[in-house]
Backbone as ProteinMPNN parsed JSONL, in Angstrom:
{"seq_chain_A": "XXXXXXXXXXXXXXXXXXXXXXXXXXXXXXXXXXXXXXXXXXXXXXXXXXXXXXXXXXXXXXXXXXXXXXXXXXXXXXXXXXXXXXXXXXXXXXXXXXXXXXXXXXXXXXXXXXXXXXXXXXXXXXXXXXXXXXXXXXXXXXXXXXX", "coords_chain_A": {"N_chain_A": [[15.686, -1.953, 9.706], [12.199, -2.109, 9.551], [9.82, -4.103, 10.303], [8.818, -7.036, 9.86], [7.289, -8.694, 6.508], [4.765, -11.276, 6.762], [4.207, -11.463, 3.449], [5.406, -10.416, 1.663], [7.432, -12.496, 2.584], [10.236, -11.253, 3.505], [12.128, -9.32, 5.924], [11.563, -5.773, 5.965], [12.627, -2.521, 5.352], [14.947, -0.177, 4.969], [16.283, -0.527, 1.905], [14.056, -1.559, 0.405], [11.535, -0.254, 1.153], [10.015, 1.228, -0.872], [9.526, -0.57, -2.234], [7.398, -1.845, -1.213], [6.218, -0.431, 0.428], [4.663, 0.831, -2.144], [3.969, -1.449, -2.89], [1.556, -2.45, -1.055], [-0.337, -0.145, -2.065], [-1.023, -0.017, -4.218], [-2.097, -2.81, -4.185], [-4.526, -2.441, -2.268], [-6.019, -0.639, -3.77], [-6.24, -2.203, -5.838], [-8.138, -3.782, -5.286], [-10.387, -1.628, -4.058], [-11.132, -1.154, -6.793], [-11.736, -4.253, -7.558], [-14.381, -3.794, -4.843], [-15.735, -1.909, -5.927], [-16.574, -3.039, -9.17], [-17.786, -5.25, -8.173], [-19.958, -4.303, -7.518], [-21.076, -3.164, -8.92], [-21.589, -5.198, -10.865], [-24.355, -6.096, -9.257], [-25.927, -4.725, -9.581], [-26.08, -4.166, -12.063], [-26.917, -7.086, -12.231], [-28.916, -7.088, -10.867], [-31.8, -5.334, -12.284], [-31.389, -6.629, -14.782], [-32.36, -10.194, -16.221], [-31.596, -13.069, -13.154], [-30.597, -14.964, -14.748], [-29.856, -14.728, -16.912], [-27.255, -12.582, -16.076], [-25.995, -14.516, -14.991], [-24.308, -17.205, -14.117], [-24.437, -19.544, -12.071], [-27.141, -20.083, -9.65], [-29.831, -17.378, -8.825], [-29.037, -17.82, -5.448], [-26.981, -18.641, -4.464], [-24.819, -16.491, -6.2], [-25.365, -14.228, -4.52], [-24.583, -14.564, -2.5], [-22.071, -15.787, -3.567], [-21.142, -12.798, -4.731], [-21.411, -11.179, -1.465], [-19.437, -12.829, -0.187], [-17.228, -11.925, -2.252], [-16.894, -8.893, -1.765], [-16.792, -8.916, 0.511], [-14.486, -10.01, 1.308], [-12.757, -8.273, -0.294], [-13.174, -5.68, 0.866], [-11.621, -6.386, 3.821], [-9.503, -6.806, 2.361], [-7.998, -4.236, 1.725], [-8.364, -2.294, 3.924], [-6.658, -3.534, 5.655], [-4.767, -3.024, 4.015], [-4.972, -0.349, 3.703], [-5.198, 0.602, 5.173], [-1.977, -0.132, 5.897], [-0.863, 0.992, 3.902], [-0.749, 3.708, 4.782], [0.103, 4.238, 7.786], [3.284, 2.869, 6.398], [3.46, 4.475, 4.465], [3.11, 7.41, 6.72], [5.653, 6.084, 9.197], [7.694, 7.562, 6.898], [7.293, 10.106, 6.592], [7.547, 10.91, 9.455], [10.125, 10.222, 9.226], [11.101, 7.76, 11.126], [11.076, 4.048, 11.74], [9.125, 2.229, 12.847], [8.985, 1.141, 14.931], [10.773, 1.848, 16.1], [9.097, 4.286, 16.63], [7.212, 2.344, 18.404], [9.572, 2.173, 20.801], [10.058, 4.595, 20.665], [12.178, 5.81, 21.069], [14.712, 8.184, 21.305], [15.598, 10.869, 19.325], [18.894, 10.501, 17.046], [19.04, 11.818, 14.814], [19.276, 14.131, 12.057], [17.191, 16.236, 11.409], [14.347, 15.995, 9.011], [12.764, 17.121, 6.389], [9.664, 16.047, 5.467], [9.221, 16.035, 2.724], [12.056, 15.603, 1.705], [12.161, 13.149, 2.87], [10.916, 12.151, 1.641], [11.011, 12.096, -1.259], [14.189, 10.19, -0.405], [13.651, 7.781, 0.274], [12.576, 7.185, -2.236], [13.372, 7.719, -4.395], [15.739, 10.865, -6.419], [15.275, 12.918, -9.067], [11.527, 14.197, -7.898], [9.581, 12.262, -9.835], [7.673, 10.295, -12.739], [8.379, 7.917, -12.499], [8.234, 6.953, -9.25], [5.998, 6.076, -8.888], [6.727, 3.281, -10.321], [7.389, 0.0, -9.596], [9.206, -1.214, -10.573], [11.791, 0.605, -11.221], [14.403, 1.3, -10.263], [15.361, 3.631, -6.632], [17.404, 6.357, -6.628], [19.726, 6.389, -5.234], [22.238, 7.515, -5.238], [21.827, 10.546, -5.074], [21.57, 11.908, -2.976], [21.208, 14.585, -0.982], [23.988, 15.256, 0.875], [23.423, 16.17, 3.384], [21.261, 13.673, 4.49], [23.007, 12.173, 6.249], [23.939, 12.165, 9.011], [25.817, 12.011, 11.264]], "CA_chain_A": [[14.762, -2.24, 9.751], [11.196, -1.579, 10.058], [9.54, -5.037, 10.886], [9.118, -8.064, 9.233], [6.783, -9.469, 6.43], [5.048, -12.53, 5.792], [3.243, -11.352, 2.537], [6.616, -10.607, 0.872], [8.646, -12.806, 3.31], [11.37, -10.737, 3.733], [12.144, -8.43, 5.854], [10.714, -4.147, 5.779], [13.583, -1.823, 5.423], [15.516, 1.101, 4.085], [16.44, -0.889, 0.98], [13.018, -1.862, -0.05], [11.159, 0.463, 1.588], [9.758, 1.901, -1.67], [8.619, -1.717, -3.15], [6.401, -2.574, 0.527], [4.286, 0.683, 0.012], [3.722, 0.66, -3.763], [2.623, -3.218, -3.06], [-0.284, -2.464, -0.256], [-0.988, 0.975, -1.962], [-1.619, -1.453, -5.563], [-3.463, -4.011, -3.429], [-5.839, -1.739, -1.742], [-6.296, 0.061, -5.341], [-7.493, -3.408, -7.059], [-9.144, -3.78, -3.108], [-11.174, -1.27, -3.899], [-11.867, -1.574, -7.803], [-12.869, -5.75, -6.511], [-15.094, -3.658, -4.157], [-16.435, -1.129, -7.12], [-17.082, -4.673, -9.521], [-18.674, -6.155, -7.466], [-21.974, -2.991, -6.723], [-21.879, -2.926, -10.907], [-22.302, -6.702, -11.32], [-24.89, -6.784, -9.194], [-26.816, -3.395, -9.683], [-26.6, -5.265, -13.436], [-27.294, -8.473, -12.14], [-30.678, -6.75, -10.395], [-32.068, -4.704, -13.708], [-31.238, -7.809, -15.267], [-32.619, -11.535, -15.529], [-30.797, -13.022, -13.702], [-29.998, -16.099, -15.535], [-28.238, -13.203, -18.302], [-25.909, -12.143, -15.262], [-24.41, -15.347, -14.38], [-24.467, -19.094, -14.594], [-25.114, -19.807, -11.36], [-28.22, -19.54, -9.994], [-29.588, -16.426, -8.348], [-29.286, -17.359, -4.511], [-25.383, -18.5, -5.119], [-24.552, -15.603, -7.303], [-25.766, -12.815, -4.092], [-23.618, -14.711, -2.008], [-20.356, -15.633, -3.578], [-20.678, -11.435, -4.901], [-21.539, -11.258, -0.565], [-18.967, -13.1, -0.089], [-16.475, -11.367, -2.297], [-17.59, -7.674, -0.745], [-16.176, -8.853, 2.982], [-12.453, -10.632, 1.202], [-12.358, -6.347, -0.968], [-13.049, -4.721, 1.884], [-10.987, -6.839, 4.472], [-8.4, -6.571, 2.078], [-8.952, -2.787, 1.55], [-8.725, -1.844, 4.763], [-6.266, -4.085, 6.369], [-3.257, -2.529, 3.061], [-4.669, 1.437, 3.374], [-3.752, 0.885, 6.531], [-1.01, -0.364, 6.174], [0.072, 2.165, 3.509], [-1.736, 5.234, 5.606], [1.751, 3.783, 8.262], [4.283, 3.371, 6.076], [3.695, 7.001, 4.471], [3.854, 8.243, 8.06], [7.263, 6.807, 9.193], [8.49, 8.125, 5.785], [7.997, 11.596, 7.017], [8.508, 10.932, 10.777], [11.569, 9.459, 9.465], [10.831, 6.306, 11.925], [10.983, 3.217, 11.727], [7.642, 1.587, 13.9], [9.685, -0.593, 16.351], [11.563, 2.857, 17.072], [8.223, 5.014, 17.352], [7.075, 2.432, 19.837], [10.083, 2.145, 22.082], [9.572, 5.967, 21.32], [13.792, 5.662, 21.125], [15.009, 9.8, 21.021], [15.998, 11.165, 17.798], [19.704, 10.678, 16.707], [20.116, 11.457, 13.248], [18.988, 15.129, 11.991], [15.473, 16.053, 11.605], [14.225, 16.553, 7.129], [11.48, 17.961, 5.814], [8.584, 15.592, 4.723], [10.146, 15.88, 1.504], [13.375, 15.246, 1.953], [12.959, 12.207, 3.701], [9.741, 11.159, 0.659], [12.815, 11.731, -2.427], [15.273, 9.097, -0.221], [12.376, 6.13, -0.102], [11.222, 7.033, -3.226], [14.452, 8.475, -5.653], [15.426, 11.723, -6.654], [13.99, 13.856, -8.555], [10.367, 13.081, -8.224], [8.478, 11.574, -11.464], [5.999, 8.923, -12.971], [9.245, 6.462, -11.946], [7.917, 6.976, -7.975], [5.154, 5.588, -8.921], [6.908, 2.267, -10.894], [8.25, -0.947, -9.342], [10.238, -0.706, -12.053], [12.057, 1.531, -10.759], [15.335, 1.613, -8.379], [15.676, 5.057, -6.3], [18.891, 6.082, -6.634], [20.41, 6.712, -4.071], [23.924, 8.149, -5.549], [22.147, 12.163, -5.2], [21.266, 11.958, -1.893], [22.057, 15.113, 0.26], [25.152, 15.023, 2.048], [23.046, 16.053, 5.0], [20.878, 13.206, 5.146], [23.398, 10.616, 7.074], [24.33, 12.864, 9.551], [25.707, 11.429, 12.868]], "C_chain_A": [[12.889, -1.859, 10.37], [9.894, -2.903, 10.613], [9.261, -6.162, 9.372], [7.198, -8.156, 8.52], [6.186, -10.416, 5.862], [4.405, -12.322, 4.744], [4.254, -11.212, 1.333], [7.524, -11.723, 1.028], [9.961, -12.54, 3.256], [11.424, -9.093, 5.161], [11.785, -6.494, 5.485], [12.098, -3.286, 5.18], [14.615, -0.411, 4.504], [15.477, 1.087, 2.954], [15.032, -1.28, 0.444], [11.616, -1.471, 0.787], [9.871, 1.145, 0.467], [8.844, 0.534, -2.633], [7.434, -2.211, -2.097], [5.826, -1.29, -0.019], [3.708, 1.107, -1.706], [2.957, -0.738, -3.459], [1.496, -3.035, -2.141], [-0.371, -1.161, -1.471], [-1.382, -0.087, -3.254], [-2.892, -2.446, -4.821], [-4.601, -3.565, -2.233], [-6.236, -0.63, -2.938], [-6.515, -1.005, -6.0], [-8.205, -4.428, -5.913], [-10.557, -3.804, -4.368], [-12.147, -0.974, -4.867], [-12.1, -2.612, -7.879], [-15.029, -4.864, -6.705], [-16.767, -2.556, -5.631], [-17.641, -2.01, -8.755], [-17.954, -4.411, -9.267], [-20.478, -5.485, -7.893], [-22.38, -3.279, -8.29], [-22.706, -3.433, -11.236], [-23.9, -6.75, -10.231], [-25.781, -6.011, -9.208], [-27.148, -3.933, -10.938], [-27.085, -6.267, -13.469], [-29.333, -7.858, -11.919], [-31.765, -6.074, -11.234], [-32.153, -5.503, -14.958], [-32.597, -9.285, -15.257], [-31.674, -11.893, -15.287], [-29.69, -14.763, -13.427], [-29.278, -15.543, -16.73], [-26.941, -13.057, -17.586], [-24.694, -13.339, -14.852], [-25.252, -16.682, -14.5], [-24.351, -19.936, -13.422], [-26.455, -19.523, -11.239], [-28.461, -18.357, -8.631], [-29.779, -16.5, -6.494], [-28.216, -17.639, -4.415], [-24.673, -17.46, -6.21], [-24.194, -14.31, -6.185], [-24.813, -13.227, -2.967], [-22.123, -14.908, -2.217], [-20.332, -13.5, -3.541], [-21.001, -10.789, -3.159], [-20.257, -11.207, 0.058], [-17.037, -12.581, -0.718], [-16.478, -9.141, -2.005], [-16.72, -7.991, -0.283], [-14.358, -9.544, 2.113], [-12.592, -9.423, 0.872], [-12.766, -5.836, -0.084], [-12.483, -5.033, 2.927], [-9.333, -6.328, 4.179], [-7.933, -4.982, 1.802], [-8.322, -2.065, 2.526], [-7.11, -2.071, 5.437], [-4.581, -2.789, 4.376], [-4.026, -0.855, 3.041], [-3.534, 1.139, 4.753], [-2.215, 1.13, 7.401], [0.373, 0.694, 5.555], [-0.06, 3.473, 4.031], [0.527, 5.167, 6.855], [2.996, 3.566, 8.136], [4.681, 4.842, 5.317], [4.3, 7.697, 5.991], [5.455, 7.902, 8.962], [7.76, 7.074, 8.152], [8.576, 9.227, 6.106], [8.318, 11.348, 8.065], [9.756, 10.533, 10.531], [12.034, 8.457, 10.351], [10.362, 5.859, 11.467], [9.021, 2.187, 12.77], [7.919, 1.03, 15.087], [10.262, 0.993, 16.374], [10.151, 4.204, 17.342], [7.555, 4.398, 18.396], [7.716, 2.123, 20.335], [9.55, 3.711, 22.146], [11.352, 6.536, 21.989], [14.185, 7.97, 21.071], [16.114, 9.7, 20.339], [18.109, 11.341, 17.527], [20.582, 11.463, 15.545], [19.469, 13.365, 13.301], [18.153, 15.138, 11.221], [15.485, 16.255, 10.294], [13.133, 16.082, 7.572], [10.632, 16.387, 6.004], [9.081, 15.143, 3.063], [10.975, 15.056, 1.161], [13.562, 13.382, 2.484], [11.106, 11.201, 2.332], [11.242, 10.2, -0.383], [13.944, 10.831, -1.881], [14.227, 8.165, -0.44], [12.446, 6.194, -1.744], [12.775, 7.491, -5.216], [14.536, 10.331, -6.029], [15.524, 12.434, -8.536], [12.685, 13.074, -8.219], [9.909, 12.982, -9.815], [7.425, 9.877, -11.712], [7.239, 7.754, -12.556], [8.313, 6.209, -10.204], [6.851, 5.89, -8.189], [5.278, 3.365, -9.31], [7.445, 1.067, -9.89], [9.208, -1.321, -9.279], [11.992, -0.278, -12.075], [13.193, 1.489, -9.838], [15.64, 3.202, -7.958], [16.66, 5.037, -6.458], [19.003, 7.423, -5.832], [21.928, 7.662, -3.692], [23.203, 9.971, -5.007], [21.924, 12.756, -4.645], [21.986, 13.585, -0.886], [22.966, 14.801, 0.428], [24.449, 15.25, 3.208], [22.32, 15.551, 5.478], [21.672, 12.537, 6.256], [23.96, 11.863, 7.714], [24.721, 12.532, 10.686], [26.247, 11.648, 14.008]], "O_chain_A": [[12.59, -1.421, 11.481], [9.033, -2.468, 11.378], [9.516, -5.946, 8.187], [6.185, -7.929, 9.183], [6.54, -10.76, 4.735], [3.546, -13.204, 4.759], [4.056, -11.738, 0.237], [8.284, -12.076, 0.126], [10.803, -13.401, 3.002], [10.739, -8.073, 5.076], [11.91, -6.266, 4.282], [12.51, -3.901, 4.197], [14.585, -0.096, 3.314], [14.956, 2.034, 2.367], [15.344, -1.156, -0.74], [10.749, -2.314, 1.016], [8.829, 1.539, 0.992], [7.892, 0.645, -3.406], [6.615, -3.048, -2.477], [4.975, -1.282, -0.909], [2.644, 1.535, -2.153], [1.788, -1.047, -3.688], [0.419, -3.51, -2.503], [-0.773, -1.959, -2.317], [-2.16, -1.001, -2.979], [-4.101, -2.62, -4.973], [-5.302, -4.294, -1.532], [-6.929, 0.309, -2.547], [-7.145, -0.763, -7.03], [-8.633, -5.582, -5.943], [-11.215, -4.62, -5.013], [-13.323, -0.677, -4.652], [-13.153, -2.587, -8.516], [-16.003, -4.953, -7.451], [-17.965, -2.624, -5.907], [-18.77, -1.751, -9.171], [-18.824, -3.665, -9.716], [-21.545, -5.942, -8.302], [-23.487, -3.521, -8.771], [-23.825, -3.136, -11.652], [-24.641, -7.658, -10.607], [-26.81, -6.528, -8.773], [-28.328, -4.223, -11.137], [-27.708, -6.647, -14.461], [-30.394, -8.101, -12.494], [-32.876, -6.316, -10.762], [-32.8, -5.191, -15.958], [-33.529, -9.332, -14.454], [-30.703, -11.727, -16.024], [-28.856, -15.297, -12.696], [-28.277, -15.969, -17.305], [-25.834, -13.267, -18.082], [-23.491, -13.335, -14.591], [-26.392, -16.992, -14.847], [-24.153, -21.127, -13.661], [-27.097, -18.953, -12.122], [-27.691, -18.293, -7.674], [-30.441, -15.607, -5.966], [-27.751, -16.548, -4.086], [-23.934, -17.957, -7.06], [-23.286, -13.511, -6.412], [-24.2, -12.305, -2.428], [-21.202, -14.491, -1.516], [-19.733, -12.88, -2.662], [-20.865, -9.571, -3.264], [-19.801, -10.231, 0.654], [-15.996, -12.735, -0.08], [-15.507, -8.498, -2.405], [-15.653, -7.434, -0.543], [-13.261, -9.34, 2.633], [-12.611, -8.855, 1.963], [-12.661, -4.702, -0.55], [-12.525, -4.026, 3.634], [-8.442, -5.855, 4.885], [-6.74, -5.21, 1.606], [-7.651, -1.117, 2.119], [-6.402, -1.101, 5.709], [-3.701, -1.933, 4.47], [-3.498, -0.109, 2.217], [-2.37, 1.244, 5.139], [-1.67, 1.715, 8.337], [1.486, 1.043, 5.947], [0.673, 4.347, 3.569], [1.589, 5.761, 6.669], [3.845, 3.779, 9.002], [5.524, 5.733, 5.416], [5.369, 8.232, 6.285], [6.241, 8.774, 9.333], [8.922, 6.714, 8.339], [9.694, 9.739, 6.072], [9.541, 11.43, 8.173], [10.554, 10.449, 11.465], [13.24, 8.221, 10.418], [9.422, 6.231, 10.764], [7.911, 1.667, 12.659], [7.217, 0.576, 15.991], [9.667, 1.32, 17.401], [10.321, 5.004, 18.261], [7.164, 5.102, 19.327], [7.155, 1.288, 21.044], [8.901, 4.18, 23.081], [11.638, 7.289, 22.919], [13.338, 8.717, 20.581], [17.123, 9.001, 20.437], [18.583, 12.414, 17.899], [21.772, 11.682, 15.319], [19.239, 13.873, 14.399], [18.08, 14.297, 10.324], [16.557, 16.739, 9.933], [12.661, 15.306, 8.402], [11.158, 15.604, 6.795], [9.199, 14.035, 2.54], [10.831, 14.026, 0.503], [14.551, 12.648, 2.488], [10.582, 10.088, 2.378], [11.878, 9.148, -0.442], [14.795, 10.567, -2.731], [14.039, 7.823, -1.608], [12.354, 5.153, -2.394], [12.789, 7.455, -6.446], [13.521, 11.019, -5.92], [16.411, 11.744, -9.039], [12.568, 11.849, -8.202], [10.051, 13.817, -10.708], [6.864, 8.962, -11.11], [6.813, 6.628, -12.298], [7.738, 5.124, -10.107], [6.957, 4.825, -7.58], [4.528, 2.472, -8.915], [8.26, 1.636, -9.164], [9.974, -1.689, -8.388], [12.97, -0.7, -12.691], [12.968, 1.639, -8.638], [16.101, 3.969, -8.802], [17.241, 3.953, -6.509], [18.666, 8.606, -5.779], [22.446, 8.168, -2.696], [24.073, 10.709, -4.546], [21.846, 13.959, -4.894], [23.05, 13.573, -0.268], [23.068, 13.624, 0.082], [24.781, 14.558, 4.17], [21.991, 15.939, 6.6], [21.025, 12.301, 7.276], [24.484, 12.663, 6.939], [23.821, 12.757, 11.495], [25.895, 10.998, 14.992]]}, "name": "protein", "num_of_chains": 1, "seq": "XXXXXXXXXXXXXXXXXXXXXXXXXXXXXXXXXXXXXXXXXXXXXXXXXXXXXXXXXXXXXXXXXXXXXXXXXXXXXXXXXXXXXXXXXXXXXXXXXXXXXXXXXXXXXXXXXXXXXXXXXXXXXXXXXXXXXXXXXXXXXXXXXXX"}
C-alpha cells in the first residue's frame, strides 16, 4: 500500500497504481484544458461585446472566469504534484510510506523502465494510457520478486 486516497475511496497500492496514476494525469490535463479555455473565452469576451459573449452581466462573467481559473489552477497543481510523486515512486520502486520511513531496501533494485513495465504492463503500448486495459502481470521478468 502507498496511501489511502479519499478521491477514489480506496488505498492506492501495487494492484491499482496504474489507474491512480492515469486518474491524476487525466485530471491534470483536464484542468489545464479548462484554464486554456477560460483564457480563450476571456480574450473573446474582451474583443467582442460582453452581451454577445455571456448571458450574465460583464462583472458576473469576470467573477465566474476568475473563480474557474482559481479552481482549475488548484486542481492542476494538486494533481500534477500527485502524478509526479507517483511516477517518482514507481521509478524508485518505493512507496511514499517507505520513503518517509527511510527503510532499508530488502528487494532487488530494478531499472526505472522495468518498474514502469511492472506497473503499466508488458510490453510498452498505447494501452499504457488506457484505464480499461489491465496490466499484464503474467509476463513479468522472473527476478522481479527476489526475496
